[in-house]
Every structure is written in C-alpha cells, then in structure tokens.
N, C-alpha and C positions, 0 to 999 in steps of 0.2 A: 254315852256318846260324847266324845271330846274332839274339838277341832284345834289344829295347831296355830292359834293366834298368838301374838306377842304382847298386846296391850289390853286384851280382854280375854275372858274365858267363856266357852259356850258348852253347856251340858244339857242333855235331855234325859229326864227320868219321869216315869209315871205320866206321860203325855204333857209335861211341862218343860219348856226350854228356859234355862236360867242363863242370862247374859250378865257377866260380872266385869265391870271396869277394873282393870288389874295393873295399876301403876301406884301401889300404895305408898311408895317412897316419895311420890310427888302428889299425894292426895288425889290420885287418878286424874291429874290435869290433862286436858284435852289436846290432842295433836292431830295432824293430818292422817297419821297412821291409824289412830283410834277411829277417826271418821270412816276410813275405808273398811276397817274391821267390823265396826258396828253395822254398816250397810251390808257387808257380806253375811253377817250373822242373821240379819232379817231376811236375806235371800234364802238362807237355809231353813228358817222358820216357815216361810211361805211354801217351800218345795216339799216339806216333810208332812205327809198326811197324819203321822202319829202325834205331831205337836198340836195341842189344843189351846194353849195359852202360854204367854211369855212373862217372865219376871226379870226385871232389870235392877241390879244393885251394884254396890261398889265394894271393893276389897279394902279392909283396914278402917281407919278413922274417918275417911271422907267418902262421899259419893262421887263428887267431881268438883274440884276447887276452881273450875273455869279453865280458860285457855292457858296452856303452858307458856309462861312469860320468860322462859330461859333465854330468849333472844333480846332481852332488855327492851330499850325504846324502839327497836325495830320489829318487835314481836308481831305487830299488825301491819307492817309495811309489806304489801304483797308484791312489790317490785324489787325487793331487796334480795341480796345473795342468799340470805337465810331462807326466804320463801322459795327461791328456785331449788335450793337443796332439799327442802321439805316436800316438794312436789305439789304445791297448792294448785287448786283446780281452776283452769281458765277455759273459756270458750274459744272457738277458732278465731273469733274477731278480737280476742284479747281481754274480754270482760271477765273479771274475777267472779267465781261462785263461792259464796260463803259456805265453809265446810260444816258449820253448825246447821245451816239451812238444809244441806244435803242429808244430814242425819235426821232432822225433823221431818223432812218430806218422805224419807224412807220409812220411818215409823208410822207416819200418817197413812201411807199406802199399804201397810202390813195387813194381811188377811186374817190374823189371829189377834185376840185381845191382848193388850199390853198393860202390865201392872208394874208400877215403879215402887221399889222398896228403898227409900232414900235414907241411907244409914248414917249420914254425916253431912258435912258442908256441901251445899249445892249452890254454887255461885256462878253468875254469868252463864256461859253455855252449859254449865253443870245443872242449871235449873231449866233453861229455855229448851234444851233438848228433850226434857220430859213432858213438855206441854202437850204433844200429840199422844202421850200415853192415855189410856182410858181411865185409869185410876192411879192415884199416887198415895202410898202410905209412907209415913215418916217415923223415924226414931225420935224419941223425946230429946235427944241430944243434937238433932240436925239444926243447921242454920241455912238461911237462904238469902240471896241478894241479887237483884237486877242492877248491877253496879256500873252499867255502861256509861252513864253520864259522868261518873267519877273517873272514867278512863278516856274521856273525849270521844266516845263512840256512840252508836245508837243500838237499840235492842236488835239482836240478830236471830238466826235460827227460825225465821218466820214468826217470831214471837209477837210482833205487832198485830198479827192476824189471830194467833192462838190465845194470847194472854187475856185480852178483853173478853173473849168468848168463855174462858174458864172462870174468871173472877169478877168480870164487869169492868167497865171503862174507868170508873173513878179509882177503884183499888189498883188497877193496873197502872194508871198514871201516877198515883202516889208512890208506889214502889219504884217505878222507873225514874221519876223526876228527882226523887231524893237519892236514889242509888244506895240506900242504907242496907246493911245486913240486919236481918230480923230472925227471931227465934221461931221454933216449931209451933208454939202456941198461936202466934200471930198468923202463921201460914194456915193453920187449921181454921181459925176464925175467919180468915179471908177467903176460904174456899179453895185454896191452892192444893191442900192435901185432904184426903178423906178421913184419916184417923191417925192418932199417935200411939206408938208402942214403945215399951222399954226395949233397949237395944237387943237383948237376947230373944225377944219375942217378935221382932219386926219381920224377919225372913219367914219364920213359920206362918205368920198371919198372911203374908203375901202368897205363899204357897197354898195355904188353905183356901184362899179365894180362887186361885187358879184351879185347884183340884175340884172345887164345886162346879166350876164351868165345865171342866173335862168330864165329870161324872154324870152331869144332870142335863146337859143341853145338846142340841144338834149342832155339829160343827158348821154345817152349811148355814143354818139359821143365824148363828152368832156372827159369822163372816158377813152375811148380808145385812144384818142389823147394825154392825159396826159401820159399814159403808153408808147405810142410810142415815144414821144419826150424824155422822161427821159431814157427809156431803150435803145434807139438807140445811146445814147452818148458814150457807150463803145464798139460799134460794129466796126470792122475794115473795113467793106466795105458796101456801100449802098445797095448791094444785100440783106443784112439781112432785111432792111426796105422794099425792094420791095417784098420779100416773104411774110412778115407779112401783109403789107397793101393790097396786092393783095387778100389774103384770107379774110381779114376783109371787104373790099369793096364788094367782091363777096357775103359774108354772109349778109351784111346789105342792099345791093342794092334793094332787093325786099321786104324789111320790112316796117313796119308801119311808122317809123320815117322818112325814106327817102320819102315815098309817101307824108307825111304831109309837109315835108320841101319843096318839089317841088310844091305841090298844093298851099301852103300858099304864096309862091313867085309869082306864076302865078296869083293868086287871089288878090294879093296886100293886104294881111292881116297878122296880127301877127300869128306865128305858135303856135300850141298846140300839142306838141310832146307827144304821149301816153306812150312811153316806159320809164321804171324806172330802176335805179341801186339800188341793184344788180340783181334784178329778171330777167331783160331782156338782160343782157350781153350775147354775143354769146358764144357758147360752146368752141371756141378756146381761150377764155380769162380765165386764163392767158396762154400765149404761152411760157412762160419762167419757169425755175425752179430756185428758190432762193438758193444760196449756204448756207451751214451750217456754223455756227460760227467756 
C-alpha cells in the first residue's frame, strides 16, 4: 500500500506501517508540507485496522536535519512573505501554531505504537518530533542536537513537556542549554534511544520489534496501554490510573480478546486476537478531553 505523498513515503506490509521522511537531498529537512503529510499519514494509521505498529525513519544519510533553512534569516519569521507562501498554520485570532508541535501532538494521539529508526542526523525538530514515539532505535552513525539556543529559539514540538519525561530534567536541560550536537553513544547513555545498530541492521531491528507487537499482542490492549502510560504521566495521584484501569479491565474482561489470550496460553499456541482498532475499542475510550490550543 503506497500513498501519493511528496516529502514522505507511506507503506504498509505485514501489519506494519513504515513512514519515511523523503527529502534526502536536503537531509530530510522539515517543512510545512512535511508537517501536513506526517499528520495525514498518522490519520491513515489510525483508520487502518490492519496496521498494528508504525516505524518512522529517513531516506538517505539523515533522519531529519531540522527545519529547512532555505529562507535564510527569515526562516522562522512567521509574518514574512516566505511564511505566507509556505502556508504556516495560524489560529483565527492570528496566533501561530508551531508546525513541529502539530506533528508531535499527532504522534502523541496515535492509537498504534510508534517506533523510531533514527538512521542519521536528527537535529532540532528532527529529534523533538520523535519524543512522542514509544521507542527510538538509532544507527551508530546518528547524531543528535537540541540546538535551539544556538539559533535564538526555544525548544519546540512540545519538547519542554516530552524531553524531561523521557530523559529526566537534568539531562534535558544540559542538552538544551548547550545546544551541542552529540553522538549516538551519548544518546544511548542518556536514555534518548533504546539501542544502537549498525546502519544496515537498524531498519530490520525496528521492523522486528513492530512484528513482535503485531504477532503476539491484542491490538485493543496495546492501544489502551499506550494511552494509559502516556496520559497518566501528568496525573498527580495513582488513583487516576486506578479509576481508569478498573473500568477498562471490567469492560475487557468478558471480551473476545481476553478469552483468546487465556485459551491460547492454556493451549500453548500463538494467539489469534479477533478485535481490531479502531472498531473494537471500548466505549470509555477516550476517557479524557484534549485541551484547546
């Protein structure tokens, strides 16, 4: 399955959607068009019951070298003629919406688990857009940088919320305050990535993880678990989790997936879970209300 995008590619095979940033001549530098296409690709993921997991990677030497700076010193001026031509996103009252944040929020809201296969340079929005991914794997040749302070900017793509939750406040502040570019080994040590792989082995490793999810787990269980783990990060007391998981366990306990999960375990065979996302999510999902901009 292939969709007619211009700056990314989208393919589905064996229950895995692969989204590839596809501007290799610009090291997959981020644009407004790429933002729109990434959000549209996640829409496809959520709507397709055959997709069980997502792998995101880049074409060529880079994953994403950050925002495209082809506009020179006006590249971040959202009142410029360049911004108007690019179609930057603004609210009706004129407030600008950060395009990296729109991508991060869309991945955050995805109903399927997202695995990053960071194949090369991931700088600026090239790394912050991955923070809502559930797992990040990296090539041994990858480089990373939260370079905003060196450009006179602040961290974007909601990364002031995501990054301290992923790596801790001290590590997050060090990388953002210095704005330096660092190697894959430091990203691994700091908890930004789960594992390092030789370049030729990176995508197979990401697909193997996605395939394990697709073959071994209930789609509905994974969707609800992803939402629980992310949404509970901001709750002040574990009672919030107790309320929600009590209701979910009650609604799932007599369902087809639970029966299959127990029987397949007792019969010592691989499970064949019948329920699909989004059609078979329980009525209580979503149990939250997203805030407005």
